[in-house]
C-alpha positions in Angstrom: -16.3 12.8 -29.3 -14.1 11.3 -26.6 -15.6 9.8 -23.5 -14.0 11.0 -20.3 -13.7 8.7 -17.4 -15.0 10.1 -14.1 -12.3 11.5 -11.7 -11.3 8.9 -9.1 -9.7 10.0 -5.9 -6.9 7.6 -4.8 -5.9 7.4 -1.1 -2.6 6.1 0.3 -3.2 2.9 2.3 0.3 1.7 3.1 4.0 1.9 2.2 7.0 -0.4 2.0 10.7 0.2 1.9 11.2 -2.2 -1.1 9.4 -3.0 -4.3 9.0 -6.7 -3.6 6.9 -6.3 -0.5 4.8 -3.6 -2.2 4.3 -5.8 -5.3 3.1 -8.7 -3.1 0.4 -6.5 -1.5 -0.6 -5.0 -4.9 -1.0 -8.5 -6.3 -3.1 -9.6 -3.4 -5.3 -6.6 -3.6 -5.7 -6.9 -7.4 -6.7 -10.6 -7.0 -9.4 -9.4 -4.6 -10.7 -7.0 -7.2 -9.2 -3.8 -5.7 -7.8 -1.3 -8.2 -4.4 -0.1 -7.1 -1.6 2.3 -8.0 1.9 2.0 -6.7 4.4 4.9 -6.8 7.9 5.3 -5.5 11.5 4.1 -5.5 13.8 2.4 -3.1 13.7 3.9 0.4 16.6 5.9 1.5 18.5 5.0 4.7 20.1 7.2 7.4 21.7 6.6 10.8 23.5 3.4 10.0 20.9 1.9 7.6 17.6 2.7 9.4 14.8 3.3 6.8 14.2 7.0 6.5 11.0 6.7 4.5 8.9 4.0 2.9 9.9 4.1 -0.7 6.9 2.4 -2.3 3.4 3.8 -1.7 0.2 1.9 -2.4 -3.0 3.8 -3.3 -6.5 2.6 -3.8 -9.7 4.4 -4.8 -11.4 6.2 -1.9 -14.5 4.0 -2.4 -12.3 0.8 -1.8 -10.4 2.0 1.3 -12.6 0.0 3.8 -12.4 -3.2 1.8 -8.6 -2.7 1.4 -8.1 -2.2 5.2 -10.0 -5.4 5.9 -7.9 -7.3 3.4 -4.6 -5.8 4.7 -5.6 -6.8 8.3 -5.5 -10.4 7.2 -2.0 -10.1 5.8 0.8 -11.4 8.2 2.9 -8.2 7.8 0.1 -6.1 9.3 -0.5 -8.6 12.1 3.1 -8.1 13.2 2.6 -4.3 13.2 -0.6 -4.7 15.2 1.1 -6.8 17.9 4.1 -4.3 18.0 1.6 -1.5 18.6 0.1 -3.3 21.6 3.5 -3.6 23.4 
């Protein structure tokens, strides 16, 4: 008999235009014990080089979304986004 792992629903928590930035976040989350999945490829550009879409997507189990959001909030990249939203 083969044992089957329970189905785990993964949720997208953020995305980045390049693999390096995404890998840094994945590493940080893994070090904190969060299971991650990363999908994607380099983002495409349009209109003179503006990013059209975030090429790398990071997913975590639904049960770890709240913990992940708390960890991401501590990361400098997300602080910059928060202050941009306030202006």
